[in-house]
C-alpha positions as CSV (number, residue, x, y, z in Angstrom):
1,M,-89.9,-2.0,-22.6
2,K,-87.6,0.7,-23.9
3,N,-85.9,2.8,-21.3
4,Y,-85.5,5.7,-23.7
5,R,-87.5,7.9,-26.1
6,I,-86.5,9.3,-29.4
7,E,-86.2,13.0,-29.9
8,S,-84.9,14.9,-32.9
9,D,-83.4,18.3,-33.7
10,L,-81.7,19.8,-36.8
11,L,-78.9,17.2,-36.6
12,G,-81.2,14.2,-36.5
13,E,-82.6,11.8,-34.0
14,L,-81.1,10.9,-30.6
15,Q,-82.0,8.6,-27.7
16,V,-83.0,10.3,-24.5
17,P,-83.6,8.5,-21.2
18,K,-87.4,7.9,-21.1
19,E,-87.9,9.4,-17.6
20,A,-85.6,12.4,-18.1
21,Y,-87.2,15.8,-18.1
22,Y,-84.4,17.1,-20.3
23,G,-84.4,16.5,-24.1
24,V,-82.3,16.0,-27.2
25,Q,-80.2,19.2,-26.9
26,T,-79.4,18.5,-23.3
27,Q,-78.4,15.0,-24.3
28,R,-76.1,16.4,-27.0
29,A,-74.4,18.6,-24.4
30,I,-73.9,15.6,-22.1
31,D,-72.3,13.8,-24.9
32,N,-70.2,16.7,-26.1
33,F,-69.0,18.4,-22.9
34,Y,-67.3,16.5,-20.1
35,I,-64.9,19.2,-19.0
36,T,-65.1,20.1,-15.3
37,G,-67.2,17.2,-14.2
38,R,-69.3,19.7,-12.3
39,K,-72.9,19.8,-13.5
40,M,-75.2,22.8,-13.5
41,G,-77.5,21.0,-11.1
42,E,-74.8,21.0,-8.4
43,Y,-75.2,24.8,-8.2
44,P,-78.6,25.4,-6.7
45,E,-78.6,29.2,-7.0
46,F,-77.8,28.9,-10.7
47,V,-80.7,26.6,-11.3
48,K,-83.1,28.6,-9.2
49,A,-82.0,31.7,-11.1
50,I,-82.9,30.3,-14.5
51,G,-86.2,29.2,-13.0
52,Y,-86.9,32.8,-12.0
53,V,-85.8,34.1,-15.4
54,K,-88.1,31.7,-17.3
55,L,-91.0,32.5,-15.0
56,A,-90.5,36.3,-15.5
57,A,-90.3,35.7,-19.3
58,A,-93.6,33.7,-19.2
59,Q,-95.4,36.3,-17.2
60,T,-94.2,39.0,-19.6
61,N,-95.3,36.9,-22.6
62,H,-98.7,36.5,-21.0
63,A,-99.1,40.2,-20.2
64,L,-98.3,41.0,-23.8
65,G,-100.8,38.5,-25.1
66,L,-98.4,35.9,-26.5
67,I,-99.5,32.9,-24.3
68,D,-102.9,32.2,-22.8
69,D,-103.9,31.7,-19.2
70,K,-103.5,27.9,-19.3
71,M,-100.0,28.0,-20.7
72,L,-99.0,30.5,-18.2
73,E,-100.4,28.4,-15.4
74,V,-98.5,25.2,-16.3
75,I,-95.2,27.0,-17.1
76,S,-95.4,28.9,-13.9
77,E,-95.9,25.7,-11.9
78,A,-93.0,24.1,-13.7
79,C,-90.8,27.1,-13.0
80,Q,-91.8,27.1,-9.3
81,D,-90.9,23.5,-9.0
82,V,-87.4,24.2,-10.3
83,I,-87.1,27.2,-8.1
84,D,-88.1,25.0,-5.1
85,G,-85.3,22.6,-6.0
86,K,-87.4,19.7,-7.1
87,F,-85.7,19.0,-10.4
88,H,-82.1,20.1,-10.0
89,D,-80.9,16.6,-10.9
90,Q,-82.3,17.2,-14.3
91,F,-79.7,19.8,-15.1
92,P,-76.7,17.6,-16.1
93,V,-74.9,20.1,-18.4
94,D,-71.3,20.8,-17.6
95,M,-70.7,24.3,-16.4
96,I,-68.1,24.9,-19.1
97,Q,-69.4,24.3,-22.6
98,G,-69.2,25.7,-26.1
99,G,-72.2,27.6,-27.5
100,A,-72.2,30.7,-25.2
101,G,-74.6,29.0,-22.8
102,T,-77.0,27.6,-25.3
103,S,-76.8,24.2,-23.7
104,V,-77.8,25.7,-20.3
105,N,-80.7,27.6,-21.8
106,M,-82.0,24.6,-23.7
107,N,-81.6,22.3,-20.7
108,A,-84.0,24.7,-18.8
109,N,-86.4,25.0,-21.8
110,E,-86.6,21.2,-22.1
111,V,-87.0,20.5,-18.4
112,L,-89.7,23.1,-18.0
113,A,-91.5,22.0,-21.2
114,N,-91.6,18.4,-20.1
115,R,-92.7,19.3,-16.6
116,A,-95.5,21.4,-18.1
117,L,-96.5,18.5,-20.3
118,E,-96.6,16.2,-17.3
119,I,-98.8,18.7,-15.4
120,M,-101.2,18.8,-18.4
121,G,-101.3,15.0,-18.5
122,Y,-99.1,14.4,-21.6
123,E,-96.1,12.2,-22.1
124,K,-92.6,13.7,-21.9
125,G,-91.5,14.6,-25.4
126,D,-95.0,15.3,-26.7
127,Y,-94.0,18.8,-27.6
128,Q,-96.9,19.7,-29.8
129,H,-98.7,20.8,-26.6
130,C,-95.7,22.7,-25.1
131,Y,-92.5,23.1,-27.1
132,P,-89.1,24.1,-25.6
133,N,-88.3,26.7,-28.2
134,D,-91.8,28.0,-29.1
135,H,-93.2,28.3,-25.6
136,L,-90.4,28.3,-23.1
137,N,-88.0,30.3,-25.2
138,L,-90.6,32.6,-26.5
139,S,-89.3,36.2,-27.0
140,Q,-85.9,35.1,-25.7
141,S,-82.5,34.0,-26.8
142,T,-79.7,32.3,-25.0
143,N,-77.9,35.6,-25.4
144,D,-80.2,37.4,-23.0
145,V,-81.3,34.5,-20.8
146,Y,-77.9,33.2,-20.0
147,P,-76.2,36.4,-18.8
148,T,-79.3,37.4,-16.9
149,T,-79.3,34.0,-15.1
150,V,-75.7,34.3,-14.2
151,K,-76.2,37.8,-12.8
152,L,-79.1,36.7,-10.7
153,A,-77.2,33.6,-9.5
154,I,-74.2,35.8,-8.5
155,I,-76.5,38.3,-6.6
156,M,-78.0,35.4,-4.6
157,M,-74.6,33.9,-3.9
158,N,-73.1,37.3,-3.0
159,H,-75.7,37.6,-0.2
160,N,-74.4,34.4,1.3
161,L,-70.7,35.3,0.7
162,V,-71.1,38.6,2.6
163,E,-72.8,36.8,5.5
164,H,-69.9,34.4,5.8
165,L,-67.5,37.3,5.6
166,Q,-69.3,39.2,8.3
167,K,-69.1,36.2,10.6
168,L,-65.4,36.0,10.1
169,N,-65.0,39.7,10.8
170,H,-67.0,39.3,14.0
171,S,-64.6,36.5,15.2
172,F,-61.6,38.8,14.5
173,R,-63.2,41.6,16.4
174,E,-64.0,39.4,19.3
175,K,-60.4,38.3,19.5
176,G,-59.5,42.0,19.3
177,K,-61.5,42.5,22.5
178,E,-60.0,39.5,24.2
179,F,-56.5,40.6,23.4
180,H,-57.0,44.3,24.2
181,D,-54.5,44.3,27.0
182,V,-51.8,42.1,25.4
183,I,-48.8,44.4,24.8
184,K,-46.6,43.4,21.9
185,M,-44.2,44.8,19.3
186,G,-45.4,46.0,16.0
187,R,-43.2,45.3,13.1
188,T,-42.4,46.9,9.7
189,Q,-40.3,45.2,7.1
190,L,-40.2,42.3,9.6
191,Q,-38.1,44.4,11.9
192,D,-39.1,45.8,15.4
193,A,-41.1,49.0,15.1
194,V,-43.1,50.3,18.0
195,P,-45.4,48.7,20.6
196,M,-49.0,47.9,20.0
197,T,-51.5,45.5,21.4
198,L,-52.5,42.1,20.0
199,G,-56.0,43.4,20.2
200,Q,-55.2,46.3,17.9
201,E,-53.7,43.8,15.4
202,F,-56.8,41.6,15.3
203,E,-59.2,44.6,15.3
204,A,-57.3,45.8,12.2
205,Y,-57.9,42.4,10.5
206,A,-61.7,42.9,11.1
207,A,-61.6,46.5,9.9
208,N,-59.6,45.5,6.8
209,L,-62.2,42.9,5.8
210,D,-65.2,45.2,6.7
211,E,-64.2,47.2,3.6
212,E,-64.8,44.1,1.5
213,V,-68.3,43.7,2.8
214,I,-69.1,47.2,1.6
215,L,-67.4,46.7,-1.7
216,L,-69.0,43.4,-2.5
217,N,-72.5,44.8,-1.8
218,N,-71.9,47.9,-3.9
219,I,-70.4,46.1,-6.9
220,S,-73.1,43.4,-7.0
221,N,-75.5,46.2,-7.8
222,L,-73.9,46.3,-11.3
223,F,-75.7,43.0,-12.0
224,L,-79.1,44.6,-11.7
225,E,-78.9,45.9,-15.3
226,I,-80.1,43.1,-17.6
227,N,-80.6,42.6,-21.3
228,M,-83.8,40.5,-21.4
229,G,-85.7,41.2,-24.5
230,G,-82.5,42.0,-26.5
231,T,-82.7,38.4,-27.9
232,A,-79.9,37.4,-30.2
233,I,-77.7,40.5,-30.4
234,G,-79.7,43.2,-28.6
235,T,-81.9,44.4,-31.5
236,G,-84.9,42.7,-29.9
237,L,-85.8,40.5,-32.9
238,N,-88.7,38.2,-32.2
239,A,-89.6,40.1,-28.9
240,P,-92.6,42.4,-28.8
241,E,-92.4,46.1,-28.1
242,G,-92.3,46.8,-24.4
243,Y,-90.8,43.4,-23.5
244,P,-87.4,44.4,-22.1
245,K,-88.8,46.9,-19.5
246,L,-91.7,44.7,-18.5
247,C,-89.6,41.6,-18.2
248,A,-87.1,43.4,-15.9
249,E,-90.0,44.6,-13.8
250,K,-91.4,41.0,-13.5
251,L,-88.0,39.6,-12.5
252,A,-87.7,42.3,-9.9
253,E,-91.1,41.5,-8.4
254,L,-90.3,37.8,-8.3
255,T,-86.8,38.1,-6.7
256,G,-87.0,41.3,-4.7
257,E,-84.0,42.6,-6.5
258,D,-84.1,46.0,-8.3
259,F,-83.6,44.8,-11.9
260,V,-83.8,47.3,-14.7
261,S,-83.5,46.9,-18.4
262,A,-80.2,48.1,-20.0
263,A,-80.4,51.4,-21.7
264,N,-78.7,50.0,-24.8
265,L,-79.4,46.3,-25.4
266,V,-76.9,46.0,-28.2
267,E,-74.2,47.2,-25.9
268,A,-75.4,45.1,-23.0
269,T,-75.5,41.8,-24.8
270,P,-71.8,41.3,-25.3
271,D,-70.7,43.4,-22.3
272,T,-69.0,41.5,-19.5
273,G,-67.8,44.5,-17.5
274,S,-69.8,43.8,-14.4
275,F,-68.4,40.2,-14.2
276,L,-64.9,41.6,-14.7
277,I,-65.1,44.1,-11.9
278,Y,-66.9,41.7,-9.5
279,S,-64.2,39.1,-10.1
280,S,-61.6,41.7,-9.3
281,V,-63.3,42.4,-5.9
282,L,-63.3,38.6,-5.2
283,K,-59.5,38.7,-6.0
284,R,-59.0,41.7,-3.7
285,T,-60.8,39.9,-0.9
286,A,-58.7,36.8,-1.5
287,V,-55.5,38.9,-1.4
288,K,-56.4,40.5,1.9
289,L,-57.5,37.1,3.4
290,S,-54.2,35.6,2.2
291,K,-52.2,38.4,3.8
292,I,-54.0,37.8,7.1
293,C,-53.3,34.1,6.9
294,N,-49.6,34.8,6.3
295,D,-49.6,36.9,9.4
296,L,-51.2,34.2,11.5
297,R,-48.6,31.7,10.3
298,L,-45.8,34.1,11.1
299,L,-47.2,35.1,14.5
300,S,-47.6,31.5,15.5
301,S,-44.2,30.4,14.2
302,G,-42.0,28.4,16.5
303,P,-42.8,27.4,19.1
304,R,-39.1,27.8,20.2
305,A,-37.4,29.3,17.2
306,G,-40.1,31.6,15.9
307,L,-42.2,34.6,17.1
308,N,-44.6,32.4,19.1
309,E,-46.8,35.3,20.0
310,I,-50.0,33.3,19.4
311,N,-51.1,29.7,19.4
312,L,-53.3,28.3,16.7
313,P,-55.6,25.4,17.5
314,P,-53.7,22.1,16.9
315,L,-55.7,20.1,14.5
316,Q,-53.4,17.3,13.2
317,P,-49.8,16.0,13.5
318,G,-47.6,18.0,11.2
319,S,-45.0,15.6,10.1
320,S,-44.5,12.0,9.1
321,I,-40.8,12.2,10.3
322,M,-40.6,14.9,13.0
323,P,-42.3,13.9,16.2
324,G,-44.3,16.7,18.0
325,K,-44.5,19.0,15.0
326,V,-47.9,20.7,14.5
327,N,-48.4,22.8,11.4
328,P,-50.7,25.9,10.7
329,V,-52.8,23.8,8.3
330,I,-55.9,26.0,8.3
331,P,-54.1,29.3,7.3
332,E,-52.2,27.2,4.7
333,V,-55.3,25.8,3.1
334,V,-57.0,29.2,3.0
335,N,-53.8,30.6,1.4
336,Q,-54.2,28.0,-1.4
337,V,-57.9,28.9,-1.8
338,C,-56.9,32.5,-2.3
339,F,-54.4,31.5,-4.9
340,K,-57.2,29.7,-6.8
341,V,-59.4,32.8,-6.6
342,M,-56.6,35.0,-8.0
343,G,-56.1,32.5,-10.8
344,N,-59.8,32.5,-11.6
345,D,-59.8,36.2,-11.9
346,L,-57.1,36.0,-14.6
347,T,-59.3,33.5,-16.4
348,V,-62.3,35.9,-16.1
349,T,-60.1,38.7,-17.5
350,L,-59.0,36.7,-20.5
351,A,-62.6,35.5,-21.1
352,A,-63.9,39.1,-20.9
353,Q,-61.5,40.4,-23.5
354,A,-62.0,37.4,-25.8
355,G,-65.5,38.3,-27.0
356,Q,-66.0,39.4,-30.6
357,L,-68.5,41.7,-32.1
358,Q,-72.1,41.2,-30.8
359,L,-71.5,38.4,-28.3
360,N,-69.0,37.1,-25.8
361,V,-69.0,33.3,-26.3
362,M,-66.7,32.8,-23.4
363,E,-69.3,33.6,-20.7
364,P,-69.5,29.9,-19.5
365,V,-66.0,29.8,-18.2
366,L,-66.3,33.3,-16.9
367,C,-69.5,32.2,-15.0
368,E,-67.9,29.0,-13.7
369,C,-64.8,30.8,-12.4
370,I,-66.8,33.4,-10.5
371,I,-69.2,30.9,-9.0
372,E,-66.3,28.6,-8.0
373,S,-64.5,31.6,-6.4
374,I,-67.5,32.5,-4.3
375,I,-68.0,28.9,-3.1
376,F,-64.4,28.4,-2.3
377,L,-64.2,31.7,-0.4
378,E,-67.3,30.9,1.6
379,R,-65.9,27.5,2.6
380,A,-62.4,28.9,3.3
381,M,-63.8,31.7,5.5
382,D,-65.9,29.3,7.5
383,T,-63.0,27.0,8.0
384,L,-60.7,29.8,9.0
385,R,-63.3,31.1,11.5
386,T,-64.4,27.9,13.2
387,K,-61.1,25.9,13.1
388,C,-58.6,28.6,13.6
389,V,-59.6,32.2,14.6
390,D,-62.1,31.3,17.3
391,G,-59.5,29.1,19.0
392,I,-56.5,31.4,18.9
393,T,-54.8,32.1,22.3
394,A,-52.1,34.6,23.1
395,N,-48.7,34.0,24.6
396,R,-48.8,37.0,26.8
397,E,-45.4,36.7,28.5
398,V,-43.7,36.2,25.1
399,C,-45.3,39.3,23.8
400,K,-44.5,41.4,26.9
401,N,-40.8,40.3,27.0
402,M,-40.3,41.2,23.3
403,V,-41.5,44.7,24.0
404,K,-39.3,45.0,27.1
405,N,-36.2,43.9,25.3
406,S,-36.9,45.6,22.0
407,I,-34.7,48.4,20.5
408,G,-37.8,49.6,18.7
409,I,-39.1,51.5,21.8
410,V,-36.3,54.0,21.2
411,T,-38.6,55.6,18.7
412,A,-40.7,57.0,21.5
413,L,-37.7,59.0,22.7
414,N,-37.4,61.0,19.5
415,P,-39.5,64.0,20.6
416,Y,-37.5,64.3,23.8
417,I,-33.8,63.6,23.0
418,G,-33.8,64.0,19.2
419,Y,-33.4,61.6,16.4
420,K,-29.6,61.7,16.4
421,T,-29.2,60.8,20.1
422,S,-31.9,58.1,19.8
423,T,-30.0,56.6,16.9
424,K,-26.8,56.4,19.0
425,I,-28.6,54.7,21.8
426,A,-30.1,52.2,19.4
427,Q,-26.7,51.5,17.8
428,E,-25.1,51.0,21.2
429,A,-27.9,48.7,22.3
430,L,-27.4,46.5,19.2
431,E,-23.6,46.4,19.7
432,T,-23.6,45.7,23.5
433,G,-26.9,43.8,24.0
434,K,-27.9,46.3,26.7
435,S,-31.4,47.6,26.8
436,V,-32.4,51.0,25.6
437,Y,-33.8,51.7,29.1
438,D,-30.4,51.0,30.8
439,L,-28.4,53.0,28.3
440,V,-30.5,56.1,28.6
441,L,-30.0,56.0,32.4
442,E,-26.3,55.1,32.1
443,H,-25.6,58.2,29.9
444,K,-27.8,60.3,32.2
445,I,-29.9,61.5,29.3
446,L,-33.2,61.4,31.2
447,S,-34.2,60.8,34.8
448,Q,-35.6,57.4,35.6
449,Q,-39.0,58.9,36.5
450,K,-39.3,60.7,33.1
451,L,-38.0,57.6,31.2
452,D,-40.5,55.4,32.9
453,E,-43.3,57.7,31.9
454,I,-42.2,58.0,28.3
455,L,-41.5,54.3,27.8
456,D,-44.5,53.0,29.5
457,P,-45.9,50.8,26.7
458,K,-49.4,52.0,27.4
459,N,-48.3,55.5,26.5
460,M,-47.1,54.4,23.1
461,L,-50.3,52.8,21.9
462,S,-52.1,55.9,20.6
463,P,-51.6,59.6,20.1
464,H,-51.0,61.5,23.4
465,A,-49.7,64.7,24.8
466,F,-45.9,64.8,25.1
467,V,-44.5,64.5,28.6
468,T,-43.1,67.9,29.7
469,L,-39.5,67.5,30.7
470,V,-37.8,69.6,33.3
């Protein structure tokens, strides 16, 4: 028995695996595009998203009298199967392909049509009863289906990304509480500045990333404007009157997201501005995350010849030649993920500006880069949280001694003895190796009681009333 069936398109006949739910155009995409090696079916949110889009389109077509009750019923069941994850292995198209997403759209049309045929009791490929283009792509084009699918997929993935980010922020905040009483030196330009607590440092990391939660949620709302019903170039050719607004409403009902039809579909069809700005927010998050990882590597440097203020969990031997060496491998790998996200943003930028006239054909690489960045960031943040941040410990005595011996505490004397005198004390401390504390007493600038009160590290951690000197 043959293990394939013959299907045809405008280029001729082609063999398709007999049991495959996809058809001839998907098979051509398999043959033509082996680029990333990552298939559409490996991204569940993306496949679910196109299932929702096709279901909303079918419901709209039915409401406008274009398909009957029976056709709606079988298409709806097929779409729900895809949404439920039953046929994700039938989406083998590479995420990067030519054709502005046509292969993705036709892959969905073919899978859903063949599943509908199966539900009706027909053989796969018996398209006279349910045809990929005539029924599943009715009132649609790749040029409205594909960007709408990408937008919905990103919205769903953004929910997960924000959740992972919030968990990481919580871990930093918990460390802030744990280290609230660990006095240490703050630094600017890698030089001693003024005292702070290790808790303040970690709380600042959490606050810094909290901003990204707000921004990611706000910017993802830009994806709620869709161009369904615009068809090929936004003019709405082959879509009935009222289709755009109704389809957006149907998709909103199905997903719980507040989708609306774009005010100008001709403008919306080639526009990739929402993808561009969202990618830039991912880059901003990556930049912040990378800076934090740089700090963790620096704070844990040593253990004998570095700052050694904190200990990162030891996860693996750090050298094939140096016994006893343990490296900060988790911050290092997160740094590298962040570099990848930054590079992806450049690709998105180039893809966004490469569109011509009424369509941006570079949307597949734009889509792939954003989805990859989201997935990489999720994994990196989970890894950082569970394998690094949660296990960080403080070297309390190291931190305390650095404050005690620091010249930076002279800054606290400015309001009492003036900047010029403070500078002289700092210079002498550098030259002689004596402490600021000892030099102030030696030169009888302040009494020991007043000096103790001013230089108490706890009094230098926040704004406070100046000590009145007699």
